[in-house]
MIROZA-137836 format. One record per residue (C-alpha): x, y, z; residue in three letters. Coordinates in Angstrom, 1 decimal. Layout:
REM MIROZA-137836
u=X | v=Y | w=Z | residuo=ALA $
...
//
This chain:
REM MIROZA-137836
u=-10.6 | v=-27.4 | w=0.7 | residuo=MET $
u=-11.9 | v=-24.4 | w=2.6 | residuo=ALA $
u=-10.8 | v=-20.9 | w=1.4 | residuo=SER $
u=-8.3 | v=-19.0 | w=3.6 | residuo=ALA $
u=-9.6 | v=-16.2 | w=5.7 | residuo=VAL $
u=-9.0 | v=-12.8 | w=4.1 | residuo=THR $
u=-7.9 | v=-9.6 | w=5.7 | residuo=MET $
u=-7.6 | v=-5.9 | w=4.9 | residuo=MET $
u=-4.2 | v=-4.9 | w=3.7 | residuo=ALA $
u=-4.7 | v=-1.1 | w=4.0 | residuo=TYR $
u=-1.4 | v=0.7 | w=3.0 | residuo=SER $
u=0.4 | v=-2.4 | w=1.9 | residuo=MET $
u=-1.7 | v=-1.7 | w=-1.2 | residuo=SER $
u=0.5 | v=1.3 | w=-2.0 | residuo=LYS $
u=3.4 | v=-0.9 | w=-3.1 | residuo=THR $
u=1.2 | v=-2.5 | w=-5.7 | residuo=PHE $
u=0.0 | v=0.9 | w=-6.9 | residuo=THR $
u=3.6 | v=1.9 | w=-7.3 | residuo=ALA $
u=4.4 | v=-1.3 | w=-9.2 | residuo=ALA $
u=1.6 | v=-0.5 | w=-11.7 | residuo=ALA $
u=2.8 | v=3.1 | w=-12.1 | residuo=VAL $
u=6.4 | v=2.1 | w=-12.8 | residuo=LEU $
u=5.1 | v=-0.5 | w=-15.4 | residuo=GLN $
u=3.3 | v=2.3 | w=-17.2 | residuo=LEU $
u=6.2 | v=4.7 | w=-17.0 | residuo=ILE $
u=8.3 | v=2.1 | w=-18.8 | residuo=ASP $
u=5.7 | v=0.8 | w=-21.3 | residuo=SER $
u=4.3 | v=4.2 | w=-22.3 | residuo=GLN $
u=7.7 | v=5.9 | w=-22.4 | residuo=HIS $
u=6.7 | v=8.5 | w=-19.8 | residuo=LEU $
u=8.9 | v=10.3 | w=-17.3 | residuo=SER $
u=8.8 | v=10.0 | w=-13.5 | residuo=LEU $
u=9.3 | v=13.7 | w=-13.5 | residuo=ASP $
u=6.2 | v=14.4 | w=-15.4 | residuo=ASP $
u=3.6 | v=16.5 | w=-13.5 | residuo=SER $
u=0.5 | v=14.6 | w=-12.3 | residuo=ILE $
u=-1.4 | v=17.5 | w=-13.8 | residuo=GLY $
u=-0.4 | v=16.3 | w=-17.3 | residuo=ARG $
u=-2.7 | v=13.3 | w=-16.7 | residuo=PHE $
u=-5.1 | v=14.3 | w=-14.0 | residuo=VAL $
u=-6.5 | v=17.7 | w=-15.0 | residuo=ASP $
u=-8.4 | v=18.2 | w=-11.8 | residuo=PHE $
u=-5.4 | v=18.1 | w=-9.5 | residuo=SER $
u=-5.2 | v=21.4 | w=-7.5 | residuo=PRO $
u=-1.6 | v=21.1 | w=-6.5 | residuo=TYR $
u=0.3 | v=22.7 | w=-9.3 | residuo=GLY $
u=2.9 | v=21.6 | w=-11.9 | residuo=PRO $
u=5.7 | v=20.7 | w=-9.4 | residuo=ASP $
u=3.8 | v=17.7 | w=-8.0 | residuo=VAL $
u=5.3 | v=14.9 | w=-10.1 | residuo=THR $
u=4.9 | v=11.2 | w=-10.4 | residuo=ILE $
u=8.2 | v=10.6 | w=-8.7 | residuo=ARG $
u=7.4 | v=12.9 | w=-5.8 | residuo=ARG $
u=4.0 | v=11.3 | w=-5.3 | residuo=LEU $
u=5.5 | v=7.8 | w=-5.2 | residuo=LEU $
u=8.2 | v=8.9 | w=-2.7 | residuo=ALA $
u=5.8 | v=11.0 | w=-0.6 | residuo=HIS $
u=7.9 | v=14.2 | w=-1.2 | residuo=THR $
u=5.2 | v=16.0 | w=-3.2 | residuo=ALA $
u=3.8 | v=18.0 | w=-0.3 | residuo=GLY $
u=0.3 | v=16.7 | w=-0.8 | residuo=VAL $
u=-1.6 | v=16.8 | w=2.6 | residuo=PRO $
u=-2.5 | v=13.7 | w=4.6 | residuo=ASN $
u=-5.7 | v=14.1 | w=6.5 | residuo=PRO $
u=-6.7 | v=11.2 | w=8.8 | residuo=VAL $
u=-8.3 | v=8.7 | w=6.3 | residuo=PRO $
u=-10.3 | v=6.6 | w=8.8 | residuo=LEU $
u=-13.6 | v=8.0 | w=7.7 | residuo=ALA $
u=-12.9 | v=7.3 | w=4.0 | residuo=TRP $
u=-14.7 | v=3.9 | w=4.0 | residuo=ILE $
u=-17.9 | v=2.5 | w=2.7 | residuo=HIS $
u=-20.0 | v=-0.6 | w=3.3 | residuo=ALA $
u=-19.9 | v=-3.7 | w=1.1 | residuo=PRO $
u=-23.6 | v=-3.3 | w=0.3 | residuo=ALA $
u=-22.8 | v=-0.1 | w=-1.7 | residuo=VAL $
u=-19.4 | v=-1.0 | w=-3.1 | residuo=HIS $
u=-20.6 | v=-1.9 | w=-6.6 | residuo=GLU $
u=-22.2 | v=1.5 | w=-7.1 | residuo=THR $
u=-19.7 | v=3.6 | w=-5.0 | residuo=PHE $
u=-18.3 | v=6.5 | w=-7.0 | residuo=ASP $
u=-14.6 | v=6.6 | w=-6.1 | residuo=GLU $
u=-13.9 | v=9.4 | w=-8.4 | residuo=HIS $
u=-16.5 | v=11.7 | w=-6.8 | residuo=ALA $
u=-15.0 | v=10.7 | w=-3.4 | residuo=ALA $
u=-11.5 | v=11.8 | w=-4.5 | residuo=LEU $
u=-12.9 | v=15.1 | w=-5.9 | residuo=ILE $
u=-14.5 | v=15.8 | w=-2.5 | residuo=ARG $
u=-11.2 | v=15.1 | w=-0.7 | residuo=ALA $
u=-9.3 | v=17.3 | w=-3.1 | residuo=LEU $
u=-11.7 | v=20.2 | w=-2.6 | residuo=ARG $
u=-11.4 | v=19.9 | w=1.2 | residuo=ARG $
u=-7.6 | v=19.4 | w=1.2 | residuo=HIS $
u=-6.5 | v=21.3 | w=-1.9 | residuo=GLY $
u=-3.5 | v=23.2 | w=-0.5 | residuo=ARG $
u=0.0 | v=21.7 | w=-0.3 | residuo=LEU $
u=1.4 | v=21.0 | w=3.1 | residuo=ALA $
u=4.9 | v=22.1 | w=1.9 | residuo=PHE $
u=6.8 | v=22.9 | w=-1.3 | residuo=ALA $
u=7.2 | v=19.9 | w=-3.5 | residuo=PRO $
u=10.5 | v=18.2 | w=-3.2 | residuo=GLY $
u=11.6 | v=19.9 | w=0.0 | residuo=THR $
u=10.9 | v=17.1 | w=2.5 | residuo=ARG $
u=9.2 | v=13.8 | w=3.2 | residuo=TYR $
u=5.5 | v=13.8 | w=4.1 | residuo=GLY $
u=3.4 | v=10.7 | w=3.9 | residuo=TYR $
u=0.1 | v=11.1 | w=1.9 | residuo=SER $
u=-2.8 | v=8.8 | w=1.1 | residuo=ASN $
u=-4.2 | v=11.4 | w=-1.2 | residuo=ILE $
u=-1.0 | v=11.3 | w=-3.2 | residuo=GLY $
u=-1.4 | v=7.6 | w=-3.9 | residuo=TYR $
u=-5.1 | v=8.1 | w=-4.7 | residuo=TRP $
u=-4.0 | v=10.5 | w=-7.4 | residuo=LEU $
u=-1.6 | v=7.9 | w=-8.7 | residuo=LEU $
u=-4.6 | v=5.5 | w=-9.1 | residuo=GLY $
u=-6.2 | v=8.1 | w=-11.3 | residuo=GLU $
u=-2.9 | v=8.3 | w=-13.3 | residuo=PHE $
u=-3.1 | v=4.6 | w=-13.9 | residuo=VAL $
u=-6.7 | v=4.9 | w=-15.0 | residuo=GLN $
u=-6.1 | v=7.9 | w=-17.3 | residuo=ARG $
u=-3.1 | v=6.3 | w=-19.0 | residuo=VAL $
u=-4.6 | v=2.9 | w=-19.6 | residuo=THR $
u=-8.3 | v=3.6 | w=-20.1 | residuo=GLY $
u=-9.0 | v=0.8 | w=-17.7 | residuo=LEU $
u=-10.3 | v=1.0 | w=-14.1 | residuo=GLY $
u=-7.4 | v=1.2 | w=-11.7 | residuo=PHE $
u=-8.2 | v=-2.1 | w=-10.0 | residuo=THR $
u=-8.8 | v=-3.9 | w=-13.3 | residuo=ALA $
u=-5.3 | v=-2.9 | w=-14.4 | residuo=TYR $
u=-3.6 | v=-4.0 | w=-11.3 | residuo=VAL $
u=-5.4 | v=-7.4 | w=-11.3 | residuo=VAL $
u=-4.6 | v=-7.9 | w=-15.0 | residuo=GLN $
u=-1.0 | v=-6.7 | w=-15.1 | residuo=GLU $
u=0.4 | v=-7.2 | w=-11.5 | residuo=VAL $
u=-1.6 | v=-10.0 | w=-9.8 | residuo=LEU $
u=-2.5 | v=-12.4 | w=-12.6 | residuo=GLU $
u=1.1 | v=-12.6 | w=-14.0 | residuo=PRO $
u=2.2 | v=-13.8 | w=-10.6 | residuo=LEU $
u=-0.5 | v=-16.5 | w=-10.5 | residuo=GLY $
u=-2.4 | v=-14.7 | w=-7.7 | residuo=VAL $
u=-6.0 | v=-15.8 | w=-7.5 | residuo=THR $
u=-8.9 | v=-13.5 | w=-6.5 | residuo=PRO $
u=-9.2 | v=-15.6 | w=-3.3 | residuo=GLN $
u=-5.6 | v=-14.8 | w=-2.4 | residuo=GLU $
u=-5.5 | v=-11.1 | w=-3.2 | residuo=LEU $
u=-7.6 | v=-8.5 | w=-5.0 | residuo=GLY $
u=-9.8 | v=-5.5 | w=-4.5 | residuo=TYR $
u=-13.0 | v=-7.4 | w=-3.6 | residuo=MET $
u=-13.9 | v=-9.4 | w=-0.5 | residuo=ILE $
u=-14.3 | v=-12.9 | w=-2.0 | residuo=PRO $
u=-16.6 | v=-14.1 | w=0.7 | residuo=SER $
u=-18.0 | v=-12.1 | w=3.6 | residuo=LEU $
u=-18.4 | v=-15.2 | w=5.9 | residuo=PRO $
u=-14.7 | v=-16.0 | w=5.4 | residuo=GLU $
u=-13.5 | v=-12.4 | w=5.8 | residuo=HIS $
u=-11.9 | v=-11.7 | w=9.1 | residuo=ALA $
u=-13.5 | v=-9.1 | w=11.4 | residuo=ARG $
u=-11.2 | v=-6.4 | w=12.5 | residuo=GLY $
u=-10.9 | v=-5.5 | w=16.2 | residuo=TYR $
u=-9.8 | v=-2.6 | w=18.3 | residuo=LEU $
u=-8.5 | v=-3.0 | w=21.8 | residuo=GLU $
u=-10.9 | v=-1.5 | w=24.3 | residuo=LYS $
u=-8.3 | v=0.4 | w=26.2 | residuo=TYR $
u=-6.5 | v=2.1 | w=23.2 | residuo=SER $
u=-6.1 | v=5.5 | w=21.8 | residuo=LEU $
u=-7.7 | v=4.4 | w=18.5 | residuo=MET $
u=-10.8 | v=3.2 | w=20.3 | residuo=ASN $
u=-11.0 | v=6.4 | w=22.3 | residuo=ALA $
u=-11.1 | v=8.6 | w=19.1 | residuo=VAL $
u=-13.0 | v=6.3 | w=16.8 | residuo=LYS $
u=-16.2 | v=8.3 | w=17.2 | residuo=GLY $
u=-14.6 | v=11.3 | w=15.7 | residuo=VAL $
u=-13.6 | v=9.6 | w=12.5 | residuo=PHE $
u=-15.6 | v=6.4 | w=12.0 | residuo=VAL $
u=-19.3 | v=6.3 | w=11.3 | residuo=ASP $
u=-21.3 | v=4.4 | w=13.9 | residuo=ARG $
u=-22.6 | v=1.9 | w=11.2 | residuo=GLU $
u=-19.1 | v=0.3 | w=11.1 | residuo=PHE $
u=-18.7 | v=-0.1 | w=14.9 | residuo=VAL $
u=-19.9 | v=-3.4 | w=16.3 | residuo=GLY $
u=-20.0 | v=-4.7 | w=19.9 | residuo=THR $
u=-17.5 | v=-5.6 | w=22.5 | residuo=TYR $
u=-16.3 | v=-9.1 | w=23.1 | residuo=SER $
u=-14.3 | v=-8.9 | w=26.3 | residuo=GLY $
u=-11.6 | v=-6.3 | w=25.7 | residuo=ARG $
u=-12.1 | v=-6.3 | w=21.9 | residuo=TRP $
u=-14.4 | v=-4.1 | w=19.8 | residuo=LEU $
u=-15.5 | v=-5.4 | w=16.4 | residuo=GLU $
u=-15.3 | v=-3.3 | w=13.3 | residuo=ILE $
u=-17.7 | v=-4.3 | w=10.6 | residuo=HIS $
u=-16.5 | v=-5.2 | w=7.1 | residuo=PRO $
u=-15.9 | v=-2.3 | w=4.8 | residuo=HIS $
u=-14.0 | v=-1.0 | w=1.7 | residuo=TYR $
u=-11.7 | v=2.0 | w=1.5 | residuo=LEU $
u=-12.9 | v=4.8 | w=-0.7 | residuo=ASN $
u=-9.6 | v=4.9 | w=-2.6 | residuo=GLY $
u=-8.3 | v=1.5 | w=-3.8 | residuo=ALA $
u=-4.9 | v=2.9 | w=-4.8 | residuo=ALA $
u=-4.0 | v=4.0 | w=-1.3 | residuo=PHE $
u=-5.4 | v=1.0 | w=0.7 | residuo=GLY $
u=-7.8 | v=-1.2 | w=-1.1 | residuo=GLY $
u=-6.2 | v=-4.7 | w=-1.3 | residuo=LEU $
u=-8.0 | v=-7.5 | w=0.5 | residuo=VAL $
u=-6.4 | v=-10.9 | w=0.8 | residuo=GLY $
u=-4.1 | v=-13.4 | w=2.4 | residuo=THR $
u=-0.4 | v=-13.6 | w=3.3 | residuo=ALA $
u=-0.1 | v=-16.2 | w=0.6 | residuo=ARG $
u=-1.1 | v=-13.6 | w=-2.0 | residuo=GLY $
u=1.4 | v=-11.2 | w=-0.8 | residuo=PHE $
u=4.1 | v=-13.9 | w=-0.6 | residuo=ALA $
u=3.7 | v=-14.5 | w=-4.3 | residuo=LYS $
u=4.6 | v=-10.9 | w=-4.9 | residuo=PHE $
u=7.6 | v=-11.0 | w=-2.6 | residuo=LEU $
u=8.8 | v=-14.2 | w=-4.2 | residuo=GLU $
u=8.7 | v=-12.5 | w=-7.6 | residuo=ASP $
u=10.7 | v=-9.6 | w=-6.3 | residuo=GLN $
u=13.5 | v=-11.9 | w=-5.1 | residuo=LEU $
u=13.9 | v=-13.9 | w=-8.3 | residuo=ARG $
u=16.7 | v=-13.0 | w=-10.7 | residuo=PRO $
u=14.1 | v=-12.1 | w=-13.3 | residuo=ASN $
u=10.8 | v=-10.5 | w=-12.2 | residuo=SER $
u=7.6 | v=-11.3 | w=-14.1 | residuo=ALA $
u=6.5 | v=-7.7 | w=-13.6 | residuo=LEU $
u=9.5 | v=-5.5 | w=-14.5 | residuo=PHE $
u=12.7 | v=-5.5 | w=-16.5 | residuo=ASP $
u=15.8 | v=-5.0 | w=-14.5 | residuo=ASP $
u=16.1 | v=-1.3 | w=-14.9 | residuo=ALA $
u=12.5 | v=-0.7 | w=-13.8 | residuo=THR $
u=12.9 | v=-3.0 | w=-10.8 | residuo=ARG $
u=16.0 | v=-1.0 | w=-9.8 | residuo=ARG $
u=13.9 | v=2.1 | w=-9.9 | residuo=SER $
u=11.4 | v=0.4 | w=-7.6 | residuo=PHE $
u=14.1 | v=0.1 | w=-4.9 | residuo=TYR $
u=16.1 | v=3.3 | w=-5.5 | residuo=ALA $
u=16.2 | v=5.4 | w=-2.4 | residuo=GLN $
u=14.8 | v=8.9 | w=-3.0 | residuo=GLN $
u=16.0 | v=12.4 | w=-2.1 | residuo=HIS $
u=14.7 | v=15.9 | w=-1.6 | residuo=THR $
u=15.7 | v=18.7 | w=-3.9 | residuo=ASN $
u=18.8 | v=19.4 | w=-1.8 | residuo=ASP $
u=19.9 | v=15.7 | w=-2.0 | residuo=ALA $
u=18.9 | v=14.7 | w=1.5 | residuo=ALA $
u=17.8 | v=11.1 | w=1.6 | residuo=ALA $
u=14.2 | v=10.3 | w=2.5 | residuo=VAL $
u=13.2 | v=6.9 | w=4.0 | residuo=PRO $
u=11.5 | v=5.7 | w=0.9 | residuo=THR $
u=12.1 | v=4.2 | w=-2.5 | residuo=SER $
u=9.5 | v=4.5 | w=-5.3 | residuo=LEU $
u=7.0 | v=2.3 | w=-3.5 | residuo=GLY $
u=8.7 | v=1.0 | w=-0.3 | residuo=TRP $
u=9.8 | v=2.3 | w=3.0 | residuo=GLN $
u=13.5 | v=1.8 | w=3.4 | residuo=VAL $
u=15.1 | v=0.7 | w=6.7 | residuo=GLY $
u=17.4 | v=-1.9 | w=8.3 | residuo=SER $
u=17.3 | v=-4.7 | w=10.8 | residuo=LEU $
u=20.6 | v=-5.0 | w=12.6 | residuo=ASP $
u=23.0 | v=-4.5 | w=9.6 | residuo=ASP $
u=20.7 | v=-5.7 | w=6.9 | residuo=LYS $
u=19.0 | v=-3.3 | w=4.5 | residuo=ARG $
u=15.3 | v=-4.0 | w=4.2 | residuo=LEU $
u=12.4 | v=-2.7 | w=2.2 | residuo=TYR $
u=9.0 | v=-2.8 | w=3.9 | residuo=PHE $
u=5.4 | v=-1.6 | w=3.7 | residuo=LYS $
u=3.1 | v=-1.4 | w=6.7 | residuo=GLU $
u=-0.7 | v=-1.2 | w=6.6 | residuo=GLY $
u=-3.2 | v=-0.6 | w=9.4 | residuo=GLY $
u=-6.6 | v=0.7 | w=10.3 | residuo=GLY $
u=-10.2 | v=-0.5 | w=10.8 | residuo=GLY $
u=-9.2 | v=-3.3 | w=13.1 | residuo=GLY $
u=-6.3 | v=-4.7 | w=11.0 | residuo=PHE $
u=-2.5 | v=-4.4 | w=11.1 | residuo=HIS $
u=0.0 | v=-5.9 | w=8.7 | residuo=CYS $
u=3.5 | v=-5.6 | w=7.3 | residuo=MET $
u=5.6 | v=-7.1 | w=4.5 | residuo=MET $
u=9.4 | v=-7.0 | w=4.2 | residuo=ARG $
u=12.1 | v=-7.8 | w=1.7 | residuo=LEU $
u=15.8 | v=-8.4 | w=2.3 | residuo=TYR $
u=17.1 | v=-8.7 | w=-1.3 | residuo=PRO $
u=20.7 | v=-9.3 | w=-0.3 | residuo=SER $
u=19.6 | v=-12.3 | w=1.7 | residuo=SER $
u=16.9 | v=-13.6 | w=-0.6 | residuo=GLY $
u=14.3 | v=-13.3 | w=2.2 | residuo=ILE $
u=10.7 | v=-11.9 | w=2.2 | residuo=GLY $
u=8.3 | v=-12.0 | w=5.2 | residuo=THR $
u=4.7 | v=-10.9 | w=5.7 | residuo=VAL $
u=2.3 | v=-10.9 | w=8.6 | residuo=VAL $
u=-1.4 | v=-9.9 | w=8.6 | residuo=MET $
u=-3.4 | v=-9.6 | w=11.7 | residuo=THR $
u=-7.0 | v=-8.5 | w=12.6 | residuo=ASN $
u=-6.1 | v=-6.4 | w=15.6 | residuo=ALA $
u=-5.1 | v=-2.7 | w=15.1 | residuo=THR $
u=-2.7 | v=-2.6 | w=18.0 | residuo=GLY $
u=-0.9 | v=-5.8 | w=17.3 | residuo=PHE $
u=2.9 | v=-5.1 | w=17.1 | residuo=ASN $
u=3.7 | v=-6.5 | w=13.7 | residuo=VAL $
u=7.1 | v=-4.8 | w=13.7 | residuo=ARG $
u=8.3 | v=-6.7 | w=16.8 | residuo=ASN $
u=6.9 | v=-10.0 | w=15.5 | residuo=LEU $
u=8.8 | v=-9.7 | w=12.2 | residuo=LEU $
u=12.0 | v=-8.4 | w=13.9 | residuo=ASN $
u=12.0 | v=-11.7 | w=15.9 | residuo=SER $
u=11.0 | v=-13.9 | w=13.0 | residuo=THR $
u=13.4 | v=-12.3 | w=10.5 | residuo=ASP $
u=16.5 | v=-12.6 | w=12.7 | residuo=ARG $
u=16.1 | v=-16.4 | w=12.6 | residuo=ALA $
u=16.5 | v=-16.3 | w=8.8 | residuo=PHE $
u=19.2 | v=-13.6 | w=8.7 | residuo=LEU $
u=22.0 | v=-15.6 | w=10.4 | residuo=GLU $
u=25.4 | v=-15.3 | w=8.6 | residuo=PRO $
u=25.2 | v=-18.9 | w=7.4 | residuo=ASP $
u=21.8 | v=-18.4 | w=5.6 | residuo=SER $
u=21.9 | v=-19.9 | w=2.1 | residuo=SER $
u=18.8 | v=-18.0 | w=0.9 | residuo=PHE $
u=20.9 | v=-15.3 | w=-0.7 | residuo=ARG $
u=22.3 | v=-17.6 | w=-3.4 | residuo=ASP $
u=19.4 | v=-17.2 | w=-5.8 | residuo=GLU $
u=18.3 | v=-13.7 | w=-4.9 | residuo=SER $
u=18.4 | v=-10.5 | w=-6.9 | residuo=TRP $
u=19.9 | v=-7.4 | w=-5.3 | residuo=THR $
u=19.0 | v=-3.8 | w=-6.1 | residuo=PRO $
//
């Protein structure tokens, strides 16, 4: 049987990074309110940048456009991710706002969390996630991982010719990654992100579905119940204002249903996964077109499963 075509997940990877971090907080008896500087001695951001605030994007860590933070498959095995992070920190070493005062999305923040995982475990970040998050769920390397299993069976990403992203690509993306037009579509060559923790997963919807299924079961293979509740607990600023995140998910609603979601996009791909724990439903879509409206597609699809007479909720777990 032929392997499924793989796609880049981009920021959907962050939810898996958060899962790994929460596992370690529990197993190593650490505190979410520990400073990242306790574990990552090269962080320039000061003691108030905590694990919790990094997970919830309230740490004030800056978020420069990450489109240029990619490298080619040919150099991936020898690519020095740590050195790339150090370069990013030196260039963007000042906080955007005081930690805990508001919400501000940050790829660098999750890159630091990848270093946290590595420092605490003594393993490479990707090795830990594969071993402790993916393998317990029965996810194969062909379904989801941090390596492109087969370049011939890996989807090419595309930008729409008449789009803002295409218009500005030359500012952010090296020419070596830009292909040729096919009608109104511009191909983006295969690549890896420089920071696996903020966007490095590669795979299929089936791989993500196994993760969503685990999160809907009464007993997760990844967490005890207390840790899983932390995974979904909505976060707040220092003055108790709610922010639109938990410790690893964006928090929202569709009609009157609470949902947890994570979106990823860039380099010719756009994807989103969602969970409705109270209804026992999870959905995921992955596409190889940056401008494809995954939100509208899932809104339409999800409503078909969220009817009042849905029986999916009977065996679900609710935060």
